A tleap script that builds the chain and sets N, CA, C and O, in Angstrom:
source leaprc.protein.ff14SB
mol = sequence {
  NMET ALA PHE LEU SER GLY CYS ALA GLU ALA
  ASP PHE ARG THR VAL ARG ASP GLN CYS GLN
  VAL SER ASP SER ALA LEU SER ARG LEU ALA
  THR ALA LEU GLU ALA GLU ASN HIE VAL ARG
  ILE ARG LYS GLY TYR PHE GLY ARG ARG PRO
  ARG THR TRP LEU SER LEU THR PRO SER GLY
  ARG GLU SER LEU ALA ALA HIE LEU SER ALA
  LEU GLN GLU ILE ALA GLU ARG ASN ALA ARG
  ASN ALA ALA ALA LEU ASN CGLN
}
set mol.1.N position { 74.812 78.874 109.664 }
set mol.1.CA position { 73.601 77.883 109.774 }
set mol.1.C position { 72.996 77.643 108.874 }
set mol.1.O position { 72.832 76.447 108.634 }
set mol.2.N position { 72.265 78.855 107.779 }
set mol.2.CA position { 71.454 79.116 106.937 }
set mol.2.C position { 72.348 78.238 105.954 }
set mol.2.O position { 71.724 77.287 105.485 }
set mol.3.N position { 73.444 78.328 105.610 }
set mol.3.CA position { 74.042 78.153 104.381 }
set mol.3.C position { 74.641 76.514 104.535 }
set mol.3.O position { 75.241 75.955 103.616 }
set mol.4.N position { 74.291 75.725 106.174 }
set mol.4.CA position { 74.304 74.484 106.040 }
set mol.4.C position { 73.464 74.157 106.449 }
set mol.4.O position { 73.530 73.123 107.115 }
set mol.5.N position { 72.349 74.751 106.317 }
set mol.5.CA position { 70.531 74.093 106.469 }
set mol.5.C position { 69.978 73.224 105.354 }
set mol.5.O position { 69.053 72.412 105.365 }
set mol.6.N position { 71.407 73.909 103.677 }
set mol.6.CA position { 71.081 73.459 102.480 }
set mol.6.C position { 71.896 72.184 101.767 }
set mol.6.O position { 71.859 71.761 100.612 }
set mol.7.N position { 72.592 71.781 102.859 }
set mol.7.CA position { 73.768 70.420 102.670 }
set mol.7.C position { 73.994 69.150 103.756 }
set mol.7.O position { 74.364 69.441 104.893 }
set mol.8.N position { 73.850 68.251 103.525 }
set mol.8.CA position { 74.330 67.683 104.588 }
set mol.8.C position { 75.737 67.751 104.948 }
set mol.8.O position { 75.897 66.912 105.834 }
set mol.9.N position { 77.174 68.518 104.617 }
set mol.9.CA position { 78.156 68.687 105.166 }
set mol.9.C position { 79.142 69.999 104.223 }
set mol.9.O position { 79.103 70.229 103.014 }
set mol.10.N position { 79.745 70.493 105.003 }
set mol.10.CA position { 80.000 71.545 104.048 }
set mol.10.C position { 81.485 71.679 104.415 }
set mol.10.O position { 81.789 71.045 105.426 }
set mol.11.N position { 82.519 72.389 103.799 }
set mol.11.CA position { 83.994 72.176 103.816 }
set mol.11.C position { 84.517 73.656 104.893 }
set mol.11.O position { 84.150 74.775 104.534 }
set mol.12.N position { 84.948 73.575 105.540 }
set mol.12.CA position { 85.377 74.652 106.011 }
set mol.12.C position { 85.421 75.620 105.013 }
set mol.12.O position { 84.427 76.346 105.001 }
set mol.13.N position { 86.672 75.964 103.769 }
set mol.13.CA position { 86.832 77.055 102.950 }
set mol.13.C position { 85.499 76.974 102.236 }
set mol.13.O position { 85.104 78.132 102.365 }
set mol.14.N position { 84.416 76.228 101.460 }
set mol.14.CA position { 83.885 76.901 101.028 }
set mol.14.C position { 82.562 77.811 101.948 }
set mol.14.O position { 81.937 78.758 101.471 }
set mol.15.N position { 82.349 77.188 103.456 }
set mol.15.CA position { 81.543 78.027 103.892 }
set mol.15.C position { 81.808 79.445 104.435 }
set mol.15.O position { 81.136 80.476 104.433 }
set mol.16.N position { 82.908 79.156 104.852 }
set mol.16.CA position { 83.941 80.617 104.682 }
set mol.16.C position { 83.415 81.672 103.694 }
set mol.16.O position { 82.734 82.694 103.774 }
set mol.17.N position { 84.134 80.858 102.571 }
set mol.17.CA position { 83.602 82.196 101.269 }
set mol.17.C position { 82.358 82.135 100.679 }
set mol.17.O position { 81.994 82.686 99.641 }
set mol.18.N position { 81.580 81.241 101.612 }
set mol.18.CA position { 79.877 81.869 100.171 }
set mol.18.C position { 79.375 82.867 101.403 }
set mol.18.O position { 78.648 83.827 101.148 }
set mol.19.N position { 79.907 82.508 103.050 }
set mol.19.CA position { 79.308 83.421 103.581 }
set mol.19.C position { 79.961 84.683 103.959 }
set mol.19.O position { 79.415 85.535 104.660 }
set mol.20.N position { 81.432 84.796 103.357 }
set mol.20.CA position { 82.300 85.890 103.083 }
set mol.20.C position { 82.855 86.794 104.891 }
set mol.20.O position { 83.088 87.880 105.422 }
set mol.21.N position { 82.793 85.425 105.103 }
set mol.21.CA position { 83.909 85.826 106.814 }
set mol.21.C position { 85.175 84.877 106.797 }
set mol.21.O position { 85.609 83.821 106.338 }
set mol.22.N position { 85.426 85.771 107.463 }
set mol.22.CA position { 87.179 85.060 107.907 }
set mol.22.C position { 87.699 84.034 108.274 }
set mol.22.O position { 86.972 83.727 109.219 }
set mol.23.N position { 88.418 83.306 108.202 }
set mol.23.CA position { 89.136 82.207 108.675 }
set mol.23.C position { 88.756 82.263 110.609 }
set mol.23.O position { 88.420 81.444 111.465 }
set mol.24.N position { 88.991 83.399 110.566 }
set mol.24.CA position { 89.200 83.493 112.534 }
set mol.24.C position { 87.606 83.355 112.605 }
set mol.24.O position { 87.025 82.352 113.020 }
set mol.25.N position { 86.852 84.783 112.028 }
set mol.25.CA position { 85.360 84.759 112.930 }
set mol.25.C position { 84.624 83.421 112.573 }
set mol.25.O position { 83.749 83.001 113.330 }
set mol.26.N position { 85.048 82.585 111.156 }
set mol.26.CA position { 83.642 81.156 111.213 }
set mol.26.C position { 84.419 80.264 112.372 }
set mol.26.O position { 83.751 79.552 113.122 }
set mol.27.N position { 85.929 80.339 112.490 }
set mol.27.CA position { 86.411 79.195 113.430 }
set mol.27.C position { 85.286 79.491 114.931 }
set mol.27.O position { 84.480 78.710 115.438 }
set mol.28.N position { 85.663 81.007 115.354 }
set mol.28.CA position { 84.659 81.570 116.421 }
set mol.28.C position { 83.306 81.080 116.511 }
set mol.28.O position { 83.081 80.543 117.595 }
set mol.29.N position { 82.124 81.102 115.533 }
set mol.29.CA position { 80.994 80.855 115.221 }
set mol.29.C position { 81.056 79.548 115.464 }
set mol.29.O position { 80.445 79.161 116.460 }
set mol.30.N position { 81.959 78.308 114.452 }
set mol.30.CA position { 81.460 77.329 114.595 }
set mol.30.C position { 81.785 76.708 115.393 }
set mol.30.O position { 81.161 75.679 115.655 }
set mol.31.N position { 83.351 77.237 116.392 }
set mol.31.CA position { 82.916 76.889 118.227 }
set mol.31.C position { 81.895 76.973 118.762 }
set mol.31.O position { 81.189 75.965 118.736 }
set mol.32.N position { 81.452 78.025 119.370 }
set mol.32.CA position { 80.502 78.291 119.744 }
set mol.32.C position { 78.913 77.852 119.147 }
set mol.32.O position { 77.911 77.762 119.855 }
set mol.33.N position { 78.956 77.689 118.147 }
set mol.33.CA position { 77.731 77.263 117.868 }
set mol.33.C position { 78.142 75.399 117.893 }
set mol.33.O position { 77.197 74.733 117.472 }
set mol.34.N position { 79.148 74.718 118.240 }
set mol.34.CA position { 79.142 73.691 118.490 }
set mol.34.C position { 79.183 73.484 119.841 }
set mol.34.O position { 79.287 72.271 120.021 }
set mol.35.N position { 79.149 74.128 120.964 }
set mol.35.CA position { 79.285 73.687 122.248 }
set mol.35.C position { 77.980 73.766 122.714 }
set mol.35.O position { 77.657 73.038 123.653 }
set mol.36.N position { 76.913 74.776 122.052 }
set mol.36.CA position { 75.697 74.693 121.461 }
set mol.36.C position { 74.700 73.292 120.874 }
set mol.36.O position { 73.486 73.133 120.750 }
set mol.37.N position { 75.926 72.404 120.599 }
set mol.37.CA position { 75.003 71.858 119.516 }
set mol.37.C position { 74.394 71.946 118.378 }
set mol.37.O position { 73.767 71.293 117.544 }
set mol.38.N position { 74.773 72.923 118.614 }
set mol.38.CA position { 74.265 73.007 116.348 }
set mol.38.C position { 74.893 73.283 115.543 }
set mol.38.O position { 74.580 74.092 114.670 }
set mol.39.N position { 75.798 72.770 115.609 }
set mol.39.CA position { 76.269 72.095 114.252 }
set mol.39.C position { 77.790 71.740 115.333 }
set mol.39.O position { 78.246 72.122 116.411 }
set mol.40.N position { 78.110 70.872 114.336 }
set mol.40.CA position { 79.055 69.202 114.069 }
set mol.40.C position { 79.874 69.710 113.105 }
set mol.40.O position { 79.652 69.889 111.908 }
set mol.41.N position { 81.130 69.985 113.952 }
set mol.41.CA position { 82.924 69.724 113.337 }
set mol.41.C position { 83.540 68.608 113.578 }
set mol.41.O position { 84.045 68.148 114.602 }
set mol.42.N position { 83.386 68.022 111.944 }
set mol.42.CA position { 84.769 66.676 111.592 }
set mol.42.C position { 85.390 67.696 111.175 }
set mol.42.O position { 85.068 68.798 110.733 }
set mol.43.N position { 86.697 66.948 111.468 }
set mol.43.CA position { 88.134 67.024 110.943 }
set mol.43.C position { 88.679 65.768 110.980 }
set mol.43.O position { 88.593 64.891 111.839 }
set mol.44.N position { 89.559 65.820 109.359 }
set mol.44.CA position { 89.957 64.664 109.193 }
set mol.44.C position { 90.843 65.270 108.061 }
set mol.44.O position { 91.297 66.414 108.086 }
set mol.45.N position { 91.068 64.183 106.874 }
set mol.45.CA position { 92.026 64.626 105.610 }
set mol.45.C position { 91.202 64.297 104.709 }
set mol.45.O position { 90.191 63.595 104.714 }
set mol.46.N position { 92.027 65.185 103.520 }
set mol.46.CA position { 91.429 65.119 101.804 }
set mol.46.C position { 93.131 65.110 101.536 }
set mol.46.O position { 93.945 66.022 101.682 }
set mol.47.N position { 93.366 63.344 100.970 }
set mol.47.CA position { 94.648 62.897 100.638 }
set mol.47.C position { 95.427 63.153 102.296 }
set mol.47.O position { 95.119 62.619 103.362 }
set mol.48.N position { 96.793 64.425 101.930 }
set mol.48.CA position { 97.262 64.707 102.991 }
set mol.48.C position { 97.105 65.881 103.224 }
set mol.48.O position { 97.851 66.454 104.019 }
set mol.49.N position { 96.144 66.491 102.618 }
set mol.49.CA position { 95.882 67.517 103.384 }
set mol.49.C position { 94.869 67.432 104.699 }
set mol.49.O position { 94.202 66.452 105.031 }
set mol.50.N position { 94.938 68.781 105.385 }
set mol.50.CA position { 94.108 68.687 106.704 }
set mol.50.C position { 92.791 69.041 106.313 }
set mol.50.O position { 93.013 70.036 105.622 }
set mol.51.N position { 91.354 68.839 106.307 }
set mol.51.CA position { 90.324 69.642 106.226 }
set mol.51.C position { 89.255 69.352 107.590 }
set mol.51.O position { 89.177 68.574 108.540 }
set mol.52.N position { 88.668 70.265 107.134 }
set mol.52.CA position { 87.475 70.630 108.254 }
set mol.52.C position { 86.126 70.685 107.421 }
set mol.52.O position { 86.057 71.011 106.236 }
set mol.53.N position { 84.931 70.267 108.335 }
set mol.53.CA position { 83.483 70.222 107.904 }
set mol.53.C position { 82.804 70.289 108.599 }
set mol.53.O position { 82.718 69.520 109.557 }
set mol.54.N position { 81.742 71.665 108.264 }
set mol.54.CA position { 81.028 71.729 109.519 }
set mol.54.C position { 79.639 70.984 108.774 }
set mol.54.O position { 79.450 70.904 107.561 }
set mol.55.N position { 78.609 70.397 110.022 }
set mol.55.CA position { 77.520 70.467 109.078 }
set mol.55.C position { 76.417 70.523 110.437 }
set mol.55.O position { 76.856 70.173 111.532 }
set mol.56.N position { 74.702 71.064 110.288 }
set mol.56.CA position { 74.152 71.312 111.323 }
set mol.56.C position { 73.708 69.766 111.943 }
set mol.56.O position { 73.664 68.753 111.244 }
set mol.57.N position { 73.386 69.815 113.426 }
set mol.57.CA position { 72.917 68.793 114.273 }
set mol.57.C position { 71.533 68.807 113.807 }
set mol.57.O position { 71.202 69.615 112.939 }
set mol.58.N position { 70.674 67.962 114.321 }
set mol.58.CA position { 68.783 68.281 114.716 }
set mol.58.C position { 68.729 69.158 115.163 }
set mol.58.O position { 68.105 70.069 114.619 }
set mol.59.N position { 69.389 69.349 116.456 }
set mol.59.CA position { 68.989 70.647 117.199 }
set mol.59.C position { 69.362 71.776 116.600 }
set mol.59.O position { 68.892 72.781 117.134 }
set mol.60.N position { 70.225 72.007 115.432 }
set mol.60.CA position { 70.756 73.115 114.942 }
set mol.60.C position { 69.641 73.121 114.080 }
set mol.60.O position { 69.072 74.209 114.172 }
set mol.61.N position { 68.992 72.229 113.141 }
set mol.61.CA position { 67.996 72.562 112.301 }
set mol.61.C position { 66.786 72.677 112.562 }
set mol.61.O position { 66.001 73.089 111.707 }
set mol.62.N position { 66.248 72.204 114.275 }
set mol.62.CA position { 65.278 72.704 114.697 }
set mol.62.C position { 65.322 74.263 115.132 }
set mol.62.O position { 64.447 75.103 114.924 }
set mol.63.N position { 66.430 74.417 115.716 }
set mol.63.CA position { 66.359 76.209 116.339 }
set mol.63.C position { 66.310 77.228 114.876 }
set mol.63.O position { 65.625 78.238 114.717 }
set mol.64.N position { 67.129 76.686 114.045 }
set mol.64.CA position { 67.269 77.481 112.689 }
set mol.64.C position { 65.571 77.435 112.354 }
set mol.64.O position { 65.026 78.537 112.305 }
set mol.65.N position { 64.885 76.464 112.169 }
set mol.65.CA position { 63.892 76.883 111.713 }
set mol.65.C position { 62.973 77.604 112.749 }
set mol.65.O position { 62.107 78.445 112.508 }
set mol.66.N position { 63.337 77.110 113.909 }
set mol.66.CA position { 62.117 78.201 114.954 }
set mol.66.C position { 62.414 79.441 115.409 }
set mol.66.O position { 61.784 80.170 116.176 }
set mol.67.N position { 63.966 79.675 114.567 }
set mol.67.CA position { 64.384 81.054 114.112 }
set mol.67.C position { 64.306 81.641 112.993 }
set mol.67.O position { 65.016 82.637 112.850 }
set mol.68.N position { 63.475 81.233 111.928 }
set mol.68.CA position { 63.490 82.022 110.832 }
set mol.68.C position { 61.528 81.588 110.836 }
set mol.68.O position { 60.838 81.869 109.855 }
set mol.69.N position { 61.088 81.081 111.767 }
set mol.69.CA position { 59.921 80.960 112.091 }
set mol.69.C position { 59.936 82.889 112.995 }
set mol.69.O position { 59.654 83.824 112.245 }
set mol.70.N position { 60.062 83.014 113.567 }
set mol.70.CA position { 60.271 84.011 114.572 }
set mol.70.C position { 60.091 85.207 113.650 }
set mol.70.O position { 59.216 86.068 113.552 }
set mol.71.N position { 61.558 84.885 112.823 }
set mol.71.CA position { 61.224 86.196 112.235 }
set mol.71.C position { 60.238 86.266 110.831 }
set mol.71.O position { 60.478 87.393 110.397 }
set mol.72.N position { 59.501 85.785 110.140 }
set mol.72.CA position { 58.886 85.162 109.470 }
set mol.72.C position { 57.031 86.184 110.768 }
set mol.72.O position { 56.283 87.078 110.374 }
set mol.73.N position { 57.024 85.810 111.490 }
set mol.73.CA position { 55.914 86.379 112.470 }
set mol.73.C position { 56.687 87.312 112.782 }
set mol.73.O position { 57.175 86.819 113.799 }
set mol.74.N position { 57.289 88.540 112.643 }
set mol.74.CA position { 57.311 89.570 113.053 }
set mol.74.C position { 57.430 90.233 111.905 }
set mol.74.O position { 57.286 91.426 112.172 }
set mol.75.N position { 57.653 90.056 110.558 }
set mol.75.CA position { 57.536 90.293 109.409 }
set mol.75.C position { 56.338 90.950 109.596 }
set mol.75.O position { 56.100 92.072 110.044 }
set mol.76.N position { 55.289 89.669 108.988 }
set mol.76.CA position { 54.183 89.280 109.141 }
set mol.76.C position { 53.316 90.466 109.965 }
set mol.76.O position { 52.562 91.266 109.410 }
set mol.77.N position { 53.590 90.405 111.417 }
set mol.77.CA position { 52.613 91.628 112.172 }
set mol.77.C position { 52.869 92.779 111.692 }
set mol.77.O position { 51.978 93.597 111.465 }
set mol.78.N position { 54.108 92.997 111.473 }
set mol.78.CA position { 55.045 94.528 111.221 }
set mol.78.C position { 53.723 94.756 110.012 }
set mol.78.O position { 52.824 95.583 110.162 }
set mol.79.N position { 53.826 94.020 109.069 }
set mol.79.CA position { 53.074 94.522 107.665 }
set mol.79.C position { 51.334 94.347 107.853 }
set mol.79.O position { 50.564 94.546 106.914 }
set mol.80.N position { 50.897 93.953 109.197 }
set mol.80.CA position { 49.972 94.383 109.596 }
set mol.80.C position { 49.468 95.072 109.733 }
set mol.80.O position { 48.390 95.428 109.256 }
set mol.81.N position { 50.591 95.765 110.964 }
set mol.81.CA position { 50.565 96.846 111.223 }
set mol.81.C position { 50.522 98.188 110.619 }
set mol.81.O position { 49.760 99.084 110.981 }
set mol.82.N position { 51.583 98.283 109.465 }
set mol.82.CA position { 52.322 99.062 108.720 }
set mol.82.C position { 50.635 99.482 108.064 }
set mol.82.O position { 49.923 100.408 108.455 }
set mol.83.N position { 50.307 98.413 106.910 }
set mol.83.CA position { 48.524 98.217 106.367 }
set mol.83.C position { 47.663 98.832 107.336 }
set mol.83.O position { 47.251 99.878 106.833 }
set mol.84.N position { 47.086 98.635 108.768 }
set mol.84.CA position { 46.426 99.377 109.547 }
set mol.84.C position { 46.889 100.924 109.998 }
set mol.84.O position { 45.910 101.656 110.143 }
set mol.85.N position { 47.781 101.372 110.171 }
set mol.85.CA position { 47.691 102.693 109.140 }
set mol.85.C position { 48.091 103.224 108.150 }
set mol.85.O position { 48.992 104.039 108.352 }
set mol.86.N position { 47.873 103.129 107.437 }
set mol.86.CA position { 47.446 103.445 106.081 }
set mol.86.C position { 46.325 103.450 105.789 }
set mol.86.O position { 46.003 104.148 104.827 }
set mol.87.N position { 45.292 102.670 106.507 }
set mol.87.CA position { 43.792 102.776 106.338 }
set mol.87.C position { 43.664 104.426 106.735 }
set mol.87.O position { 42.564 104.978 106.730 }
savepdb mol mol.pdb
quit
């Protein structure tokens, strides 16, 4: 989802290569994220070759932003706790 947040849409091969995962792993994850309405899967053709494109839905963008915000909060809290312990 983080990779897809930086583009409107990306083809399956590009996402697979950039995220360094197998076809099957990406396919399973994309299908699960589509079921949760976080990712849109579009199938079509580029010339005569079948292609699959992935994109984040508005709900997916919101979920990713909330997740990143929660991670940031955890990191900041841990930094405060570490600073307090070092005093």
